[in-house]
C-alpha positions in Angstrom: 86.3 -9.7 -23.6 82.9 -9.8 -22.7 82.6 -12.4 -24.9 84.9 -14.5 -23.1 83.1 -13.0 -19.6 79.9 -14.7 -21.2 81.2 -17.9 -21.7 82.6 -18.0 -17.8 79.4 -17.1 -16.0 77.8 -20.4 -16.2 75.6 -22.2 -13.8 76.7 -25.1 -11.6 75.0 -27.5 -14.5 76.9 -25.7 -16.8 73.7 -23.3 -18.2 74.5 -20.0 -19.1 73.5 -17.3 -16.7 71.7 -15.2 -18.7 69.6 -18.6 -19.9 69.0 -19.5 -16.3 67.9 -16.0 -15.3 65.6 -16.0 -18.3 64.0 -19.4 -17.6 63.9 -18.7 -14.1 61.7 -15.2 -14.6 59.6 -16.8 -17.0 58.6 -19.6 -14.4 57.9 -16.9 -12.1 55.5 -15.5 -14.2 53.9 -18.2 -15.0 53.3 -18.7 -11.6 52.0 -15.5 -10.8 49.5 -16.0 -13.8 48.2 -19.4 -12.4 48.0 -17.6 -8.9 45.4 -14.9 -10.5 44.3 -17.1 -13.2 41.0 -18.2 -10.7 40.3 -14.3 -10.1 40.3 -13.8 -14.1 38.1 -16.5 -14.5 35.8 -15.2 -12.1 35.6 -12.2 -13.3 35.2 -13.1 -17.0 32.2 -15.9 -15.7 30.5 -13.0 -13.1 31.2 -10.1 -14.4 32.2 -9.7 -18.3 30.3 -12.2 -19.7 26.7 -11.0 -18.0 27.5 -7.5 -19.3 28.1 -8.6 -22.9 24.8 -10.7 -22.8 22.8 -7.6 -21.6 24.6 -5.5 -24.1 23.7 -8.1 -26.7 20.0 -8.5 -25.3 19.6 -4.7 -25.5 19.7 -4.8 -29.2 18.5 -8.8 -29.8 15.9 -8.9 -32.1 16.2 -12.4 -33.4 12.6 -13.6 -32.5 10.5 -11.9 -35.6 13.0 -13.3 -38.4 13.5 -17.1 -36.5 10.0 -17.6 -36.2 8.7 -15.8 -39.4 11.8 -16.1 -41.6 9.7 -16.5 -45.3 8.0 -13.1 -44.0 10.9 -11.3 -43.0 12.6 -11.9 -46.5 9.9 -11.4 -48.7 8.7 -8.5 -46.9 12.0 -6.5 -47.2 11.1 -6.1 -50.8 7.8 -4.2 -49.9 8.0 -0.4 -50.0 6.4 0.6 -46.2 6.0 4.6 -47.3 3.6 3.7 -50.4 0.5 3.5 -48.1 -0.8 0.1 -49.7 -0.7 -3.6 -48.8 2.2 -6.1 -49.1 1.4 -8.5 -52.4 0.2 -11.9 -52.1 3.9 -13.6 -52.2 4.0 -12.0 -48.6 1.0 -13.2 -47.5 1.7 -16.4 -48.9 5.1 -16.5 -46.4 2.7 -15.4 -43.5 0.6 -17.8 -43.8 3.4 -20.5 -43.7 5.0 -19.2 -41.4 2.6 -19.2 -38.6 1.2 -22.3 -40.0 4.8 -23.9 -38.6 5.0 -21.6 -35.6 1.6 -22.7 -34.4 2.5 -26.4 -34.9 6.1 -25.6 -32.8 3.9 -23.4 -30.5 6.0 -20.7 -31.0 4.2 -18.2 -32.4 3.1 -16.1 -28.9 6.8 -15.4 -28.7 6.5 -13.4 -32.2 3.3 -12.1 -30.8 4.5 -10.9 -27.3 7.4 -9.3 -29.3 6.0 -7.1 -31.6 3.0 -6.3 -28.9 6.0 -4.6 -27.1 5.4 -2.2 -29.7 2.0 -2.0 -30.8 -0.6 -2.9 -28.3 -3.1 -6.0 -29.8 -0.6 -7.6 -31.9 -0.3 -10.9 -29.2 -4.1 -11.6 -29.6 -3.7 -11.2 -33.4 -1.0 -13.8 -33.8 -2.9 -16.2 -31.5 -6.2 -15.5 -33.1 -4.2 -15.9 -36.6 -2.6 -18.8 -35.8 -5.8 -20.8 -34.6 -7.5 -19.6 -38.1 -4.7 -20.0 -40.7 -5.5 -24.0 -40.4 -8.3 -23.6 -42.7 -5.9 -21.8 -45.3 -5.0 -24.3 -47.6 -4.3 -22.3 -51.1 -4.3 -19.3 -52.7 -5.7 -16.5 -52.8 -4.0 -16.0 -49.5 -4.2 -12.4 -49.2 -8.0 -12.5 -49.2 -8.1 -15.1 -46.8 -6.1 -13.6 -44.5 -8.3 -10.6 -44.3 -10.9 -12.4 -43.7 -9.0 -13.7 -40.4 -8.7 -10.1 -38.8 -9.3 -6.9 -40.5 -6.1 -5.6 -38.7 -4.5 -7.3 -41.3 -5.7 -4.7 -43.6 -3.8 -2.2 -41.8 -0.8 -0.9 -43.1 0.8 0.0 -39.8 0.6 -3.5 -39.2 2.6 -4.7 -41.9 5.2 -1.5 -41.3 5.9 -2.8 -37.7 6.7 -6.3 -39.0 8.9 -4.7 -41.6 10.3 -2.5 -39.3 11.1 -5.5 -36.6 12.0 -8.1 -39.4 15.6 -7.5 -38.7 18.0 -9.3 -36.5 18.5 -6.0 -34.7 16.9 -3.4 -33.0 16.6 -0.2 -31.6 13.3 -0.3 -30.0 14.3 -1.3 -26.6 16.7 1.8 -26.5 14.0 4.0 -27.7 11.4 2.6 -25.3 14.0 3.1 -22.4 14.3 7.1 -23.5 10.5 7.4 -23.4 10.6 7.4 -27.3 8.9 5.4 -29.9 8.4 5.4 -33.8 5.4 6.5 -35.5 3.6 5.0 -38.5 5.7 7.0 -40.7 9.1 5.5 -39.1 10.0 8.8 -37.3 10.8 8.9 -33.7 8.5 10.6 -31.3 7.9 11.2 -27.6 5.8 8.7 -26.3 2.2 9.6 -24.6 2.2 11.3 -21.5 0.6 8.5 -20.0 3.7 6.0 -20.6 6.9 8.4 -20.1 7.7 6.9 -17.1 11.6 6.1 -17.4 13.1 9.5 -17.8 11.7 10.3 -14.2 12.9 6.9 -12.8 16.4 8.5 -14.1 16.3 11.4 -12.7 15.1 10.4 -9.2 17.5 7.8 -9.0 20.0 10.1 -9.5 19.1 12.9 -7.3 18.1 10.7 -4.5 21.0 8.6 -4.9 23.3 12.0 -4.8 21.1 13.3 -1.7 21.8 9.4 0.1 25.6 9.7 -0.5 25.0 13.5 0.9 23.1 12.4 3.8 26.0 9.1 4.6 28.7 12.1 4.1 27.2 14.3 6.7 26.3 11.9 9.6 29.6 9.7 9.0 32.3 12.4 8.8 31.7 13.0 12.9 31.3 9.4 13.1 34.8 8.6 11.6 36.2 11.7 13.0 35.2 10.3 17.1 36.7 6.8 15.8 39.7 7.9 14.8 40.5 10.3 17.7 39.0 8.2 20.7 41.4 5.9 22.5 42.0 2.5 21.1 39.3 0.7 23.5 36.3 3.2 22.9 37.2 3.1 19.3 36.9 -0.4 18.9 33.9 -0.8 20.9 32.3 1.8 18.3 33.5 0.1 15.5 31.9 -3.1 16.4 28.4 -1.0 16.7 29.7 0.1 12.9 30.2 -3.5 11.8 27.0 -4.7 13.5 24.8 -4.1 10.5 27.0 -6.3 8.0 26.3 -9.5 10.7 22.4 -8.7 10.0 20.2 -9.5 6.6 19.8 -6.7 4.6 16.3 -8.0 4.5 15.8 -8.4 8.0 17.2 -4.6 8.3 15.0 -3.5 5.8 11.7 -5.1 7.1 12.8 -3.7 11.0 12.4 -0.3 8.8 8.8 -1.3 7.8 7.8 -2.1 11.5 9.5 1.1 12.9 7.9 3.6 10.4 4.7 2.3 9.0 1.4 4.2 10.3 0.6 1.9 13.2 4.8 1.5 13.8 6.7 1.9 17.0 7.8 5.7 16.0 4.0 6.8 15.2 3.1 5.1 18.4 6.0 7.0 20.5 5.1 10.1 18.7 1.3 9.6 19.7 2.0 8.3 23.1 4.1 12.1 24.1 1.6 13.7 22.3 3.6 15.1 19.4 0.4 13.9 17.0 -2.6 12.9 17.3 -3.7 9.3 16.8 -5.9 10.4 13.7 -2.8 12.4 12.2 -0.1 9.6 12.3 2.6 10.7 9.9 3.0 8.3 6.6 6.8 7.8 6.9 6.7 4.6 4.6 6.2 3.1 1.1 7.2 6.9 0.2 10.8 8.9 -0.4 11.0 9.3 3.1 11.0 5.7 3.7 13.6 5.1 1.2 16.0 7.6 2.4 15.8 6.8 5.8 16.4 2.9 5.0 19.1 3.3 2.5 20.6 6.2 4.6 21.5 3.3 7.5 22.3 0.7 5.0 25.0 2.7 3.4 26.4 4.7 6.4 28.7 2.1 7.0 30.5 2.1 3.6 30.9 6.2 4.0 32.5 5.7 7.8 35.1 3.2 7.0 36.9 4.8 4.1 37.1 8.2 5.8 38.0 6.3 9.4 40.7 4.2 7.4 42.3 8.0 5.7 41.5 10.2 9.1 43.3 7.1 11.2 47.0 8.2 9.1 46.5 11.7 9.7 49.3 12.9 12.2 47.5 14.5 15.1 50.8 16.8 14.8 49.0 18.7 12.3 46.5 20.4 14.1 48.5 20.8 17.0 50.9 22.8 14.9 48.3 25.2 13.6 46.8 25.8 16.7 50.6 26.8 17.8 50.7 29.3 15.0 47.7 30.8 16.2 44.8 29.3 14.4 41.7 28.6 16.0 40.7 25.0 16.9 37.7 25.7 13.9 40.3 26.6 11.4 42.4 24.3 12.0 39.7 21.5 11.4 38.6 23.1 8.0 42.2 24.4 6.6 44.3 21.6 7.8 42.5 18.5 8.9 39.7 18.4 6.3 41.9 18.7 3.4 43.9 15.7 4.1 40.5 13.6 4.6 39.2 14.3 0.9 40.5 11.6 -0.5 38.5 9.2 2.1 35.6 11.5 1.2 35.7 10.4 -2.6 36.3 7.1 -1.7 33.0 7.0 0.2 31.0 9.1 -1.5 31.6 7.0 -5.0 30.9 3.8 -3.0 27.9 5.2 -1.4 26.7 6.3 -4.7 27.5 3.7 -6.7 25.9 1.2 -4.2 22.6 3.1 -3.9 22.4 3.7 -7.8 21.8 0.0 -8.0 19.9 -1.1 -5.0 16.2 -2.3 -5.9 15.3 -4.4 -3.0 15.2 -1.4 -0.2 12.9 0.9 -2.3 10.8 -1.8 -3.3 9.8 -3.0 -0.2 9.9 0.7 1.8 9.7 3.2 -1.3 6.4 2.6 -2.4 5.4 4.2 -5.7 7.1 7.8 -5.1 10.4 6.2 -3.6 11.3 3.3 -6.6 14.4 3.6 -8.7 14.7 2.5 -12.1 16.2 -1.0 -10.5 13.4 -1.7 -9.6 11.7 -1.5 -12.9 14.9 -3.6 -14.3 14.3 -6.2 -12.0 9.8 -5.7 -12.9 10.6 -6.6 -16.7 13.2 -9.4 -15.9 11.0 -11.2 -13.3 7.2 -10.6 -14.3 6.5 -8.8 -17.9 9.9 -11.1 -19.0 10.5 -8.0 -21.7 14.2 -9.0 -21.1 15.4 -6.5 -23.6 13.9 -3.7 -22.7 15.5 -4.4 -19.1 19.0 -4.9 -20.5 18.1 -1.7 -22.7 17.7 0.2 -19.2 20.5 -1.9 -17.5 22.5 -0.9 -20.3 22.0 3.2 -19.8 22.4 2.8 -16.3 25.6 1.1 -16.9 26.9 4.2 -19.3 25.1 7.0 -17.0 27.3 5.4 -13.9 30.7 5.2 -16.0 30.0 8.7 -17.5 29.6 9.8 -14.0 32.6 8.2 -12.7 34.8 9.8 -15.6 33.4 13.1 -14.5 34.6 12.4 -11.4 37.9 11.3 -12.6 38.6 14.8 -14.5 37.2 16.9 -12.0 38.6 15.2 -8.9 40.9 12.3 -9.9 40.6 8.6 -9.0 44.6 8.8 -8.0 43.2 10.9 -5.0 40.7 8.6 -3.8 42.0 6.4 -0.6 40.7 3.9 1.6 43.4 4.2 4.0 
């Protein structure tokens, strides 16, 4: 009977109905895929590939084995724990590699790479590149030792041996204020070079405080926007959105003009007698300047999620609570506020993640004590050209943000976060 019905149910062109429905479903899925394909391509090119490249650069160490290929291979047979220099074959490989690298003008790259681990390696390779041309035959070891006494230091060869692989963990060690000693043991950096743990902790607590300040300032503004009549709330919403129409750089430099020692705010305080002309306050190029500028910039990102959630809360809830005997304060705290927690979560996580990655504003107004880890990532990318360390710092920052996000999901729940 079912077979007879299946044979009868056909489309106008004679195709079985099931086949026709399946083809229509496939076509609709293909159309949906084509619609989202540009977005997927954009995410791949602008998001996934840069992150993957950053992860790769944080462990990439191809400079040494690619520029010193013979040395990287021959030095593997040497025992770095023995305390003696490598044999003649290693010195011969080094001379040949230096000859070719100096001719190709790539010797400076390996010198800079090893200089990240041990000071003086860049000058050693530059000097050796100029003088190695005089070495035309054996004995290679004695002639190399005459170029510079540092070639007679076992620690120099231990460093080359350690960094002769295609992958390295040295960048992550440096990002955690750690290093390897001559014996290969992981130890802490000298006191003067321990900066990154301090920067990570400063970035975290300052971003957390900025988020808290944005919440304290943004919550009443969002409540006012949600409860005022429409003609007034629209005007206030324009004022909230007005900073988005101004360049970030302009807003930041405006705070410089306001907060600097000879700026507007200090002039006003001197004029009204709050401070003397000789006792002007240092309000910029410190943590205070970073707090003020970043709270001003990120405050709309807290207000908008709060407003979108508060607008959906029925006013009848608080009226019902008050009619049952609750005071206005109790009705607000125990009835209204719990309904806004989804907006609080959305605003807080948005402001925190944005603030933890800011570098323009802290760089301009933060000074020495108000900069974030992102400022040093930009420093290594643009000035020191230590892309490996910058990638390691960026990877650790990414892992830290993901860890905090997972912790937030476990404690609060991402499902409870709403934007309206």
